[in-house]
Structure formats: structure tokens, C-alpha cells
C-alpha positions in Angstrom: 220.8 291.3 96.7 218.2 288.8 95.6 214.6 289.8 96.3 212.5 287.3 98.1 210.3 286.8 95.0 213.3 285.8 92.9 214.5 283.4 95.6 211.0 281.8 95.5 211.5 281.2 91.8 214.7 279.4 92.5 213.4 277.2 95.3 210.2 276.1 93.6 207.8 273.4 94.3 207.7 270.0 96.0 205.7 268.1 93.5 203.5 265.0 93.5 203.3 263.3 90.1 200.8 260.6 89.2 201.9 259.7 85.8 199.1 257.5 84.5 198.2 255.6 81.4 195.3 257.9 80.6 196.1 261.1 82.6 199.0 262.8 84.3 198.0 264.6 87.5 200.4 266.9 89.3 199.9 268.5 92.7 202.2 271.0 94.4 202.7 271.4 98.1 200.6 274.3 99.3 198.7 274.6 96.0 197.0 271.2 95.6 196.3 269.8 92.1 197.7 272.2 89.4 197.6 270.0 86.4 195.3 267.2 85.1 195.8 266.4 81.5 195.7 263.3 79.2 199.0 261.4 78.9 199.2 261.9 75.1 201.6 263.3 72.6 200.9 264.3 69.0 203.7 263.4 66.6 204.5 264.7 63.1 205.3 261.4 61.3 207.4 263.2 58.7 210.1 264.4 61.1 209.1 262.5 64.3 208.8 265.8 66.1 206.2 266.3 68.9 203.7 269.0 67.9 201.4 268.9 71.0 201.1 267.4 74.5 198.2 266.6 76.9 194.9 268.4 76.3 196.1 269.9 73.0 197.1 266.5 71.7 193.8 265.0 72.9 191.8 267.6 70.9 193.5 266.3 67.8 192.7 262.6 68.5 190.7 261.0 65.6 190.9 264.2 63.5 194.7 264.5 63.2 196.3 266.2 60.1 197.6 263.9 57.4 201.1 263.6 58.9 200.1 263.8 62.6 199.6 260.8 64.9 198.4 261.0 68.5 200.0 258.4 70.8 200.0 257.4 74.5 203.6 256.9 75.5 202.6 254.9 78.6 200.9 251.5 78.5 199.6 249.7 81.6 201.1 252.4 83.9 204.7 251.9 82.6 206.9 253.6 80.0 206.4 252.2 76.6 208.1 255.0 74.7 210.9 256.4 76.8 211.9 259.4 74.7 208.4 260.7 74.4 207.5 260.0 78.0 210.5 262.0 79.0 209.5 265.0 76.8 205.9 264.8 77.9 206.8 264.7 81.6 209.2 267.7 81.1 206.4 269.6 79.5 203.9 268.9 82.2 206.4 269.6 85.0 207.3 273.0 83.4 203.6 273.8 83.1 203.0 272.9 86.7 205.8 275.1 88.1 205.4 278.5 89.6 207.4 281.4 88.1 208.7 279.4 85.2 211.9 278.3 87.1 213.9 275.4 85.8 214.6 274.0 89.2 212.3 271.8 91.2 213.6 270.7 94.5 211.9 267.3 94.9 209.1 265.2 93.6 207.3 262.0 94.6 206.1 259.8 91.8 203.8 256.8 91.9 204.5 253.3 90.4 202.5 250.2 90.0 203.4 247.4 92.5 204.7 244.9 89.9 207.0 247.4 88.2 210.4 246.0 87.1 213.8 247.5 87.9 214.1 248.5 84.2 210.7 250.2 84.1 211.4 252.0 87.4 214.8 253.2 86.2 213.1 254.5 83.0 210.7 256.6 85.1 213.5 257.9 87.3 215.5 259.0 84.3 212.5 260.6 82.8 212.1 262.6 86.0 215.7 263.5 86.0 215.6 264.8 82.5 212.5 266.9 83.5 214.9 268.9 85.8 213.6 267.5 89.1 216.4 267.6 91.7 215.4 264.7 93.9 212.9 262.0 93.0 211.2 259.6 95.4 209.2 256.7 94.0 206.3 255.3 95.9 203.9 252.4 95.3 200.6 253.6 93.9 198.5 251.5 96.3 200.1 253.1 99.3 199.8 256.6 97.9 196.1 255.9 97.1 195.5 254.6 100.7 197.0 257.8 102.3 195.1 259.9 99.8 191.9 258.1 100.8 192.4 259.0 104.5 194.2 255.9 105.8 196.7 257.0 108.5 200.3 255.8 108.4 200.0 255.1 112.1 197.0 252.9 111.8 198.0 249.4 112.8 194.9 247.7 111.5 194.7 246.7 107.8 192.8 248.5 105.1 192.2 247.2 101.5 192.5 249.7 98.7 191.4 248.9 95.1 192.8 251.6 92.8 191.2 251.3 89.3 193.1 253.3 86.7 192.7 253.4 83.0 195.4 250.8 82.3 196.0 249.2 85.6 194.1 247.9 88.6 196.1 247.9 91.9 194.9 246.1 95.0 196.9 246.9 98.1 196.4 245.9 101.7 197.9 248.6 103.9 198.8 248.5 107.7 201.1 250.7 109.8 202.0 252.8 106.8 203.3 250.0 104.6 202.0 247.5 102.2 201.4 244.0 103.6 200.1 242.5 100.4 199.6 243.8 96.9 198.7 242.7 93.4 198.6 244.6 90.2 196.8 243.8 86.9 197.8 245.7 83.8 194.1 246.1 83.0 191.7 248.9 83.9 188.7 251.0 82.9 190.0 251.7 79.5 189.3 248.1 78.6 185.6 249.1 78.5 186.4 251.6 75.6 188.4 248.9 73.7 185.6 246.3 74.2 182.9 248.7 73.0 185.0 249.5 69.9 185.6 245.8 69.2 181.9 245.0 69.6 180.8 247.7 67.2 183.3 246.7 64.6 182.6 242.9 64.8 178.8 242.9 65.4 177.6 246.2 64.0 180.1 246.7 61.1 181.0 250.2 62.4 184.5 251.5 63.1 184.5 254.2 65.7 187.1 256.5 67.3 188.2 257.1 70.9 185.9 260.1 71.4 182.9 258.1 70.4 183.6 255.1 72.7 184.2 257.5 75.6 180.8 259.1 74.8 179.1 255.7 74.8 180.8 254.8 78.1 179.8 258.0 79.8 176.2 257.8 78.5 175.5 254.1 79.0 178.2 252.5 81.2 176.6 251.0 84.3 177.5 248.0 86.4 173.9 247.2 87.1 171.1 246.2 84.6 169.6 249.5 83.3 165.9 250.1 83.9 165.4 250.9 80.3 167.3 248.4 78.1 165.9 249.9 74.9 167.3 253.4 75.7 169.4 254.2 72.6 171.8 256.6 70.9 172.9 257.1 67.4 176.6 256.3 66.9 178.4 257.5 63.9 181.6 256.2 62.4 183.0 254.4 59.3 181.2 251.5 57.8 183.6 248.5 57.8 182.3 247.0 54.5 181.9 250.1 52.3 184.4 252.4 54.0 181.9 255.2 53.8 180.6 257.2 56.8 177.9 255.3 58.6 175.7 255.2 61.7 174.0 252.6 63.9 171.7 252.7 66.9 173.2 251.4 70.1 171.1 250.5 73.1 171.8 250.4 76.8 171.0 246.7 76.8 173.8 246.1 74.3 176.4 248.0 76.2 175.6 246.6 79.7 177.1 243.1 79.2 180.3 244.6 77.8 180.8 246.8 80.9 179.7 244.0 83.3 182.2 241.5 81.8 185.1 243.9 82.5 184.0 244.9 86.0 183.5 241.2 86.8 187.1 240.5 85.9 188.3 243.3 88.3 185.9 242.0 91.0 187.2 238.4 90.6 190.8 239.7 91.0 189.8 241.5 94.2 188.0 238.4 95.5 191.1 236.2 94.8 193.4 238.7 96.5 191.3 238.7 99.6 191.7 234.9 99.9 195.5 235.2 100.2 195.6 237.2 103.4 196.7 236.3 106.9 193.9 235.7 109.5 194.4 239.0 111.4 194.5 241.0 108.2 191.4 239.2 106.9 189.6 240.0 110.1 190.5 243.7 109.7 189.2 243.7 106.1 186.0 241.9 107.2 185.3 244.8 109.6 186.5 247.7 107.4 185.8 246.5 103.9 187.3 247.9 100.8 188.0 251.5 99.6 187.8 252.3 95.9 190.1 254.9 94.3 191.1 255.9 90.7 189.0 257.0 87.8 187.4 253.6 87.5 185.7 254.2 90.9 183.5 256.8 89.2 181.9 254.1 87.0 178.2 254.1 88.0 177.3 251.4 90.6 180.7 249.8 90.8 180.7 250.0 94.6 177.3 248.2 94.8 178.5 245.6 92.3 181.7 244.9 94.2 179.8 244.9 97.5 177.5 242.1 96.3 180.4 240.2 94.7 182.7 240.1 97.8 180.0 240.4 100.5 182.0 243.1 102.3 181.5 246.9 102.8 182.7 248.9 99.8 183.2 252.7 99.9 184.5 255.2 97.3 187.2 257.6 98.4 186.5 261.4 98.2 187.8 262.6 94.8 188.9 259.1 93.8 190.8 260.3 90.7 193.0 262.5 93.0 193.5 259.9 95.8 197.0 258.9 94.6 198.3 262.4 94.0 196.9 263.6 97.3 198.5 260.7 99.1 201.9 261.5 97.4 201.5 265.1 98.4 201.0 264.1 102.1 204.5 262.6 102.1 206.1 266.1 102.2 204.6 266.6 105.6 206.7 263.8 107.0 210.2 263.4 105.6 210.9 260.3 107.7 207.8 258.6 106.4 208.7 259.6 102.8 212.2 258.1 103.2 210.7 254.9 104.7 208.0 254.3 102.0 209.9 255.3 98.9 211.2 252.6 96.7 214.3 254.2 95.2 217.1 252.0 94.0 220.3 252.9 95.8 223.0 254.5 93.6 220.7 255.6 90.8 220.0 259.0 92.3 222.7 259.6 94.9 224.3 262.4 93.0 221.4 263.6 91.0 220.6 266.8 93.0 220.8 269.7 90.7 223.0 272.5 92.2 221.5 275.9 92.5 223.0 278.6 90.3 222.4 282.1 91.6 
């Protein structure tokens, strides 16, 4: 006789997986978000073995051992390094499971709207290798909409702008499906890259990821700071001498870098809103735009966008978790899940893993 507890270990979780460029977030039915870690792997260059994943790998960034290199296997929301994405996903899924079981019944994963068949198949196979029995794929914009509180039964249209680290997804959702979407392989991480480029070119200082993130969280604002002279000391490597060096960076220096990137996202939103059918445009005029994703946490981005597009702009509750929460809601309605998933027929028809008792 199997005890109930050991049966529970066999029939484990229905999982929602938001595999992002910067972070992987996993939520489990009945438990909510159980994992939120950087999408990173640390690799030993001598034997190509992975020595750490996620948070552990992130802690090595910039201070790796001589033979260790920290890499992001996903770029722009898609698989750039298949083998390492597969291993990273398997590690995260195992960590997120209850009872350490190897079987997961089903998972819903998000994908960017302009994903190719090849990229989609790479994600499906990565999930299959992570011992997930049945995988459903769903567009990120739709998942973010459901996670932001848009009801699948709502026949009026809602605009969702999901700003991730490596991608920005703009989706117009009505009656539980996407009526229009566009995706840009460009997101809030561009701010970090632009800060690093600016310091290298104009201040002669090479800085690491940890430092650019600190500058972003200290100074990044989409509106002109009250005190432009507010400054911080930034340390790094002097480009000319190669020695350790430091420069003073001001809020006024960082502002135009941030504004340039947010403007590019805002322009994309504005352009997308000009491509809508009259009824859909009328709905958006009334309802405005909902912001989701980590980029929605950038200070003042809602005000900036509001003045740029002249429409109401709101930020979803817990914007970073909007996509994963939307994916999780799919398990409450199997019919809806089947309708909204974008699975290629044939790829996964016989992929359910049989139970071994």
C-alpha cells in the first residue's frame, strides 16, 4: 500500500514557468511563487562543466575564479545556448518541486510573441529534458494580461506593455485572446549596458554588472531629478592604465541615458497603438495601458508613458510576477488553457512521462 504522502510525491506540481532573460520565476498551483532566481550559469572553462546556477552563479559575477565564467544562456527571451538552458531549467524545476520527485505532471511556459518555430521547439525540448510530463506554451503578453487582472471573458480590449530585461512585449487582449501584438528584443537591461558604455567611453572607467545595477537602482529615473548634482563614487578599472580607478557620477549624467531607452520603448508603444482597429482603439482610449514586467518598477515610467501617449497608464500589482501569475491561472480552466496554448502539433503528442510506482 502506498501512503497518501508518497502518492503526493509522485503526482507533483502543476507549474508555471516564466523563463526570462534576466530571471526565471516559477510558481506552483496552490503554493504561488516558489522560485525567483537570475537566469545565469557559472561555467568552468577548463572542462566546460557548469559549477553553479541562478543566485549562486550571480554571486560569482564579476569576481569569478580564474577558470570560471558566468553566462546568461537566454538572450532577448529566447534560447541562445540550448545545452545550458536545458540544464539550468532542469535545476530550477527540481528546486521548485515538492518532495524531490522527478515527475511533474504539467507546466505552462511563456514565450515572446515573435518567437520562431525553431526557438519554440528549443524551449519545448528543454522543458521535456527537465522531466516535465506535459508542456503548454503561452504568449507572454496574454499571460501578463491575465496576471494583471484582465478577465478571459472580457470582450473589450486591454493594452498590456510587458517590459522585461531583454524584451518588451506589447499585447492588445480581448475575449481571452491576443488581437494585436508586437515584440521588441530590447528591455530594461539596455539601461545597464548604456551606463557601462557611457562610463567606458566618456569617463574612461570599465565597470561590472553589479556596479551598473547599483547606479541604475540609485539614479535611474524617467523624469528630470530635482538635484542634478547628486553624486556617487563609482569604482572600476581605469581604461587607460588598467589599474583600479574611481569617478564621481551624477544624477544629471545618468538621466539622459535612462530617458533615451524609455523613450524608445514609449515610441514603440505609440506606434503599436496607431495600428489598431477603430473599436479596439476606442476601448484603449477608455481603459489606457497596463504596465507589467520588471521594467514597470523603473521610477516614474508610468508618468512618462502617460504624458507620451496621452492615455491612462497603470502599473499592475506585483508587475514582475504578472506573467507567472497569469500562467498559473490557466490551471483553473483547462479549456482556456488548451485554447490559448501555442503548442505545435506532433511535437509533444507522446511526451507524457508514464508513472512508475
